[in-house]
Rosetta silent file (secondary structure, phi, psi, omega in degrees, C-alpha in Angstrom):
SEQUENCE: MPEVRSGVAEPGATSVSVNDRPDQPPSTDDDVAALRLTYERRLTERDRIRAARAFFARQLGPVPVFAGLSVGIVGAFSEKIRDEAWLWIALGVFAVMSAVSILYSRMPAYRELRAHRVRAQHMTEGQEEMAVSAWYQAESELERSVYGSGGDRARPRLWPRRNLGGDLQEQLDKERFGVFLVQGLFLLVIACLVLAR
SCORE:     score description
SCORE:     0.000 S_00000001
   1 L     0.000  133.740 -179.277   35.646    7.168  -27.304 S_00000001
   2 L   -67.195  154.229  177.432   37.701    3.946  -27.329 S_00000001
   3 L   -75.560  137.386 -179.062   36.491    0.893  -29.182 S_00000001
   4 E  -122.332  131.634  174.193   34.951   -1.771  -26.975 S_00000001
   5 E  -125.840  126.964  179.861   34.626   -5.446  -27.789 S_00000001
   6 L    54.753   35.015  174.849   32.812   -7.855  -25.459 S_00000001
   7 L    80.224    9.551 -179.117   32.830   -5.297  -22.674 S_00000001
   8 E  -124.180  128.659 -179.757   36.635   -4.838  -22.660 S_00000001
   9 E   -72.749  149.466  177.335   38.377   -1.689  -23.884 S_00000001
  10 L   -62.332  149.581  178.955   41.182   -1.983  -26.370 S_00000001
  11 L   -57.766  141.971  177.974   44.708   -1.797  -24.854 S_00000001
  12 L    85.855   -9.663  179.087   45.938    1.753  -24.364 S_00000001
  13 L   -84.559  162.774  177.042   42.410    3.149  -24.256 S_00000001
  14 L   -72.730  160.399 -176.806   40.913    4.968  -21.317 S_00000001
  15 L   -64.934  133.881  179.530   38.822    2.944  -18.881 S_00000001
  16 L  -127.795  136.082  176.705   35.275    2.327  -20.075 S_00000001
  17 L  -104.228  124.756 -178.447   32.406    0.900  -18.050 S_00000001
  18 L  -115.591  134.186  179.466   29.940   -1.173  -20.022 S_00000001
  19 L  -132.066  122.925 -177.572   26.577   -2.211  -18.766 S_00000001
  20 L   -70.169  -19.133 -175.453   24.301   -4.425  -20.863 S_00000001
  21 L  -101.486  111.614 -175.937   21.214   -3.201  -19.057 S_00000001
  22 L   -69.753  -17.457 -177.990   20.168    0.307  -20.139 S_00000001
  23 L   -77.029   -7.592  179.271   17.785    0.698  -17.195 S_00000001
  24 L  -116.139  140.919  178.190   20.758    0.929  -14.801 S_00000001
  25 L   -70.535  150.087  177.660   23.423    3.629  -14.833 S_00000001
  26 L   -62.264  146.036  179.805   26.923    2.436  -15.613 S_00000001
  27 L  -108.973  147.987  177.933   29.043    1.675  -12.561 S_00000001
  28 L   -88.093  166.455  177.295   32.649    2.554  -12.080 S_00000001
  29 H   -62.114  -36.002  179.707   35.358    0.183  -10.909 S_00000001
  30 H   -66.105  -39.287  178.415   35.502    2.084   -7.616 S_00000001
  31 H   -63.549  -45.150  179.246   31.769    1.581   -7.076 S_00000001
  32 H   -64.272  -40.442  178.750   32.045   -2.134   -7.765 S_00000001
  33 H   -64.390  -40.195  177.748   35.078   -2.405   -5.457 S_00000001
  34 H   -65.427  -42.156  178.019   33.210   -0.618   -2.675 S_00000001
  35 H   -65.842  -36.443  178.902   30.172   -2.875   -3.133 S_00000001
  36 H   -66.613  -42.169  177.722   32.427   -5.938   -3.155 S_00000001
  37 H   -63.867  -40.021  177.191   34.082   -4.851    0.151 S_00000001
  38 H   -62.715  -44.236  179.441   30.683   -4.247    1.720 S_00000001
  39 H   -62.973  -44.022 -179.698   29.516   -7.663    0.573 S_00000001
  40 H   -65.509  -37.438  177.064   32.675   -9.358    1.897 S_00000001
  41 H   -63.767  -40.726  178.353   32.272   -7.582    5.267 S_00000001
  42 H   -65.558  -36.472  176.877   28.710   -8.866    5.519 S_00000001
  43 H   -64.943  -38.307  178.902   29.934  -12.396    4.705 S_00000001
  44 H   -63.704  -46.467  178.077   32.557  -12.135    7.441 S_00000001
  45 H   -63.784  -40.383  178.612   29.917  -11.074    9.993 S_00000001
  46 H   -60.022  -46.016 -179.279   27.584  -13.812    8.768 S_00000001
  47 H   -63.499  -35.551  178.778   30.326  -16.422    9.202 S_00000001
  48 H   -64.310  -45.769  179.312   31.088  -15.148   12.724 S_00000001
  49 H   -66.679  -38.455  178.816   27.441  -15.558   13.759 S_00000001
  50 H   -64.303  -37.733  178.549   27.214  -18.967   12.086 S_00000001
  51 H   -66.715  -41.345  177.874   30.317  -20.136   14.009 S_00000001
  52 H   -62.928  -43.416  177.341   28.770  -18.905   17.277 S_00000001
  53 H   -59.811  -42.810 -179.616   25.535  -20.724   16.471 S_00000001
  54 H   -62.966  -38.590  178.424   27.459  -23.928   15.747 S_00000001
  55 H   -58.014  -48.571 -178.357   29.257  -23.599   19.118 S_00000001
  56 H   -73.093  -37.824 -179.600   25.983  -23.409   21.025 S_00000001
  57 H   -63.968  -35.582  178.464   24.145  -25.965   18.890 S_00000001
  58 H   -64.277  -21.823 -177.640   26.866  -28.559   19.527 S_00000001
  59 H   -87.826  -16.354 -176.183   26.207  -28.305   23.262 S_00000001
  60 H   -71.079  -26.096 -179.944   22.480  -28.944   23.037 S_00000001
  61 L   -86.076  -50.594 -174.976   22.899  -32.649   22.311 S_00000001
  62 H   -66.780  -34.392 -175.029   25.658  -33.933   24.628 S_00000001
  63 H   -61.304  -46.097  175.741   24.472  -32.280   27.883 S_00000001
  64 H   -65.351  -31.062  177.405   21.221  -34.292   28.101 S_00000001
  65 H   -63.805  -45.362  177.379   23.109  -37.460   27.206 S_00000001
  66 H   -62.564  -38.877  177.464   25.506  -36.905   30.129 S_00000001
  67 H   -64.130  -41.939  177.249   22.600  -36.166   32.419 S_00000001
  68 H   -63.608  -42.111  176.334   20.817  -39.349   31.345 S_00000001
  69 H   -61.445  -41.756  179.355   23.984  -41.374   31.901 S_00000001
  70 H   -61.212  -45.183  179.278   24.359  -39.842   35.343 S_00000001
  71 H   -64.484  -43.659 -179.506   20.816  -40.695   36.348 S_00000001
  72 H   -62.038  -46.773 -178.276   21.179  -44.201   34.921 S_00000001
  73 H   -64.320  -48.386  178.359   24.496  -44.916   36.613 S_00000001
  74 H   -60.756  -43.836 -179.748   23.398  -43.593   39.995 S_00000001
  75 H   -66.489  -36.294 -174.668   20.118  -45.448   39.806 S_00000001
  76 H   -85.480  -37.439 -170.761   21.602  -48.746   38.688 S_00000001
  77 H  -109.613   -8.447 -177.585   24.839  -48.986   40.651 S_00000001
  78 L   -90.269  126.633  179.344   24.359  -46.966   43.798 S_00000001
  79 L   -97.150   -4.555 -174.107   23.312  -48.954   46.865 S_00000001
  80 L  -106.412   35.800  178.371   23.226  -45.905   49.134 S_00000001
  81 L   -83.427  116.093 -177.163   20.108  -44.183   47.806 S_00000001
  82 L   -86.718  -37.406 -174.545   18.260  -42.916   50.860 S_00000001
  83 L  -131.465  103.368 -177.539   15.389  -41.124   49.144 S_00000001
  84 H   -67.859  -18.163  178.807   14.147  -42.517   45.844 S_00000001
  85 H   -59.952  -41.236  179.480   11.903  -39.447   45.358 S_00000001
  86 H   -63.856  -34.698  177.762   14.971  -37.353   44.458 S_00000001
  87 H   -65.807  -38.872  178.354   15.920  -39.953   41.878 S_00000001
  88 H   -70.441  -37.101  175.349   12.457  -39.721   40.301 S_00000001
  89 H   -62.953  -42.748  178.558   12.661  -35.903   40.368 S_00000001
  90 H   -60.343  -39.905  179.929   16.053  -36.134   38.647 S_00000001
  91 H   -65.502  -39.393  177.634   14.489  -38.394   36.003 S_00000001
  92 H   -65.590  -41.440  178.530   11.669  -35.890   35.488 S_00000001
  93 H   -66.100  -37.472  176.818   14.083  -32.971   35.164 S_00000001
  94 H   -60.445  -42.351  177.957   16.088  -35.049   32.688 S_00000001
  95 H   -62.810  -42.077  177.495   12.953  -35.538   30.553 S_00000001
  96 H   -62.968  -45.084 -179.182   12.264  -31.768   30.618 S_00000001
  97 H   -60.656  -40.587  179.650   15.916  -31.086   29.739 S_00000001
  98 H   -66.243  -39.958  178.163   15.749  -33.460   26.779 S_00000001
  99 H   -65.073  -42.058  178.300   12.587  -31.778   25.499 S_00000001
 100 H   -61.321  -44.553  179.484   14.160  -28.335   25.852 S_00000001
 101 H   -60.251  -43.319  178.753   17.255  -29.513   24.017 S_00000001
 102 H   -64.000  -43.947 -176.789   15.213  -30.920   21.135 S_00000001
 103 H   -64.771  -42.641 -176.267   13.096  -27.759   20.827 S_00000001
 104 H   -81.170  -16.341  179.792   16.101  -25.385   20.777 S_00000001
 105 L   -88.637    0.054  179.417   18.194  -27.552   18.451 S_00000001
 106 L  -104.185   23.065  176.383   15.654  -27.342   15.649 S_00000001
 107 L   -66.106  145.092 -176.157   16.139  -23.632   14.892 S_00000001
 108 L   -65.218  140.172  177.077   16.424  -23.003   11.109 S_00000001
 109 L   -75.430  167.280  179.398   19.900  -23.057    9.611 S_00000001
 110 H   -54.105  -46.026 -176.520   21.417  -20.236    7.577 S_00000001
 111 H   -62.314  -32.590  177.856   20.637  -21.966    4.285 S_00000001
 112 H   -72.585  -41.013  178.112   16.952  -22.187    5.230 S_00000001
 113 H   -61.785  -43.572 -178.958   16.788  -18.515    6.282 S_00000001
 114 H   -67.842  -44.942 -177.413   18.443  -17.475    3.040 S_00000001
 115 H   -64.150  -36.378  178.789   16.310  -19.724    0.801 S_00000001
 116 H   -62.881  -42.170  178.654   13.158  -18.371    2.475 S_00000001
 117 H   -70.291  -37.174  178.503   14.177  -14.784    1.664 S_00000001
 118 H   -63.475  -42.138  177.714   15.195  -15.650   -1.872 S_00000001
 119 H   -65.653  -42.803 -177.763   11.740  -17.190   -2.438 S_00000001
 120 H   -64.472  -32.215 -179.457   10.008  -14.248   -0.744 S_00000001
 121 L   -93.700    2.516 -179.041   11.842  -11.755   -2.947 S_00000001
 122 L    54.037   41.777  177.057   11.334  -13.889   -6.064 S_00000001
 123 L   -95.155  154.832  170.375   15.069  -13.905   -6.690 S_00000001
 124 L   -97.690  144.351 -177.891   16.956  -16.563   -8.552 S_00000001
 125 L   -58.241  -40.383 -174.911   19.984  -17.941   -6.783 S_00000001
 126 L   -80.147  -45.381 -176.258   22.315  -17.299   -9.719 S_00000001
 127 L    51.444   49.953 -172.731   21.057  -13.977  -11.064 S_00000001
 128 L   -63.455  -38.125 -173.458   23.370  -14.534  -14.044 S_00000001
 129 L   -84.671    5.095 -179.551   22.099  -11.736  -16.272 S_00000001
 130 L   -81.419  146.463  177.142   22.470   -9.048  -13.585 S_00000001
 131 L   -66.114  155.188 -174.914   25.207   -6.409  -13.812 S_00000001
 132 H   -58.212  -49.717 -177.811   28.115   -6.875  -11.402 S_00000001
 133 H   -63.221  -40.478  177.790   27.329   -3.837   -9.259 S_00000001
 134 H   -65.484  -36.308  179.263   23.629   -4.743   -9.092 S_00000001
 135 H   -64.345  -49.560  179.512   24.507   -8.313   -8.145 S_00000001
 136 H   -58.736  -40.630 -179.167   26.781   -7.158   -5.293 S_00000001
 137 H   -66.175  -45.851  179.380   24.110   -4.764   -4.087 S_00000001
 138 H   -62.658  -44.769 -179.061   21.335   -7.404   -4.196 S_00000001
 139 H   -68.266  -37.182  177.592   23.472  -10.036   -2.492 S_00000001
 140 H   -64.635  -41.990  176.293   24.671   -7.573    0.145 S_00000001
 141 H   -66.215  -38.089  177.192   21.090   -6.597    0.984 S_00000001
 142 H   -62.059  -46.956  179.201   20.085  -10.241    1.092 S_00000001
 143 H   -63.863  -37.535  177.977   22.917  -11.044    3.518 S_00000001
 144 H   -62.525  -42.631  179.633   22.029   -7.991    5.642 S_00000001
 145 H   -63.248  -43.457 -179.475   18.453   -9.234    5.829 S_00000001
 146 H   -69.325  -38.218 -179.268   19.528  -12.769    6.852 S_00000001
 147 H   -67.695  -41.998  179.882   22.056  -11.409    9.377 S_00000001
 148 L    90.812  164.551 -178.148   19.549   -9.017   10.943 S_00000001
 149 L   -96.305  -29.993  174.234   20.005   -5.647   12.560 S_00000001
 150 L    75.187  -39.822 -174.720   19.866   -6.733   16.192 S_00000001
 151 L   -80.741  -16.900 -174.812   19.501   -3.214   17.537 S_00000001
 152 L   -90.479    2.072  177.631   15.856   -2.663   16.742 S_00000001
 153 L   -99.300  123.716 -179.126   14.529   -5.385   19.076 S_00000001
 154 L   -68.668  -41.294 -179.638   13.768   -4.156   22.607 S_00000001
 155 L  -141.641  129.514 -177.894   13.781   -7.693   23.968 S_00000001
 156 L   -65.702  144.663  177.627   14.882  -10.840   22.165 S_00000001
 157 L   -86.612  109.504 -170.448   12.243  -13.465   21.454 S_00000001
 158 L  -102.407   -5.803  178.828   13.619  -16.541   23.185 S_00000001
 159 L   -64.439  138.241 -172.902   10.727  -19.012   22.809 S_00000001
 160 L   -77.176   48.791  176.785   11.950  -21.937   20.618 S_00000001
 161 L   -82.825  131.709  179.372    9.516  -21.290   17.784 S_00000001
 162 L   -76.291  112.186 -173.925   10.903  -22.226   14.385 S_00000001
 163 L  -127.183  106.662  177.872   10.714  -18.969   12.404 S_00000001
 164 L   -71.152  -18.574  177.812   12.043  -18.796    8.871 S_00000001
 165 L   -83.314   -7.172  178.617   11.299  -15.088    8.815 S_00000001
 166 L   -75.241 -177.491 -179.501   13.738  -14.552   11.689 S_00000001
 167 L  -121.416  176.746 -177.833   17.394  -13.682   11.293 S_00000001
 168 H   -62.902  -39.818 -179.404   20.725  -15.200   12.316 S_00000001
 169 H   -65.568  -37.233  177.319   21.064  -13.028   15.418 S_00000001
 170 H   -63.662  -43.894 -179.675   17.609  -14.076   16.641 S_00000001
 171 H   -64.495  -39.308  178.081   18.465  -17.737   16.108 S_00000001
 172 H   -63.624  -44.107  178.661   21.777  -17.279   17.982 S_00000001
 173 H   -59.957  -42.065  179.901   19.934  -15.648   20.941 S_00000001
 174 H   -65.833  -45.418 -177.799   17.517  -18.545   21.071 S_00000001
 175 H   -66.956  -39.395  179.326   20.176  -21.249   20.863 S_00000001
 176 H   -65.899  -41.001  176.471   22.343  -19.545   23.494 S_00000001
 177 H   -63.064  -41.014  178.320   19.315  -19.239   25.815 S_00000001
 178 H   -61.390  -40.873  179.686   18.500  -22.910   25.156 S_00000001
 179 H   -65.401  -43.625  179.447   22.048  -23.972   26.104 S_00000001
 180 H   -64.226  -36.107  177.595   21.906  -21.948   29.346 S_00000001
 181 H   -67.004  -44.367  179.687   18.530  -23.460   30.145 S_00000001
 182 H   -65.085  -41.027  178.341   19.778  -27.000   29.467 S_00000001
 183 H   -64.010  -39.054  177.399   22.914  -26.393   31.555 S_00000001
 184 H   -63.255  -43.066  178.352   20.790  -25.104   34.443 S_00000001
 185 H   -66.285  -33.790  176.409   18.579  -28.192   34.229 S_00000001
 186 H   -62.744  -43.709  177.280   21.685  -30.386   34.158 S_00000001
 187 H   -61.527  -36.742  176.599   22.870  -28.803   37.417 S_00000001
 188 H   -65.510  -39.686  176.266   19.422  -29.485   38.870 S_00000001
 189 H   -60.204  -46.143 -179.726   19.682  -33.141   37.870 S_00000001
 190 H   -62.336  -42.532  179.498   23.093  -33.393   39.588 S_00000001
 191 H   -62.562  -39.879  177.379   21.694  -31.679   42.710 S_00000001
 192 H   -63.261  -39.984  179.862   18.799  -34.153   42.819 S_00000001
 193 H   -67.282  -37.634  177.263   21.208  -37.082   42.520 S_00000001
 194 H   -65.092  -42.439  179.166   23.342  -35.707   45.342 S_00000001
 195 H   -69.423  -22.849  179.387   20.266  -35.267   47.539 S_00000001
 196 H   -72.647  -20.185 -175.904   19.130  -38.806   46.768 S_00000001
 197 L   -91.787    0.000    0.000   22.248  -40.236   48.398 S_00000001
């Protein structure tokens, strides 16, 4: 057996896997590489969902602002308002749209979902003393948990309840639904303003 110092085999020796923790079997370089690829794939999927969430979340704020400006401009500068009831209805729909936007824009971020799971599993963020293969496995499972499986839900839960136990896919479904709801209410505001004239 080749001599090993600080976990590195002497030059010219055969490959040796060293694990400081005797309770875990030694891992080969191929095992670590496979775990690393799995972990990186999970990170790629996580980043894809996070980018989609950012896309929808960015729309939740500006749409009510534009609707409010529309109602304000039509109400203040239009002299041809025939039926003020439609203007009041538009104002009411705007208030509902603003409330919906606020509710759906407060979904927990990735960092909150991850921190909640780390606390629930009593993990430390660094996990410095863990073997490389065990670290990749633990982190990969953590990311899978935060990402979610998506396929086991018969119907997505779309109510804007802030749920740290949820996953990224659930939060994306909620934010996307919130954006569609806000956009529909925006069209209703515009229709009311058209009918008011």
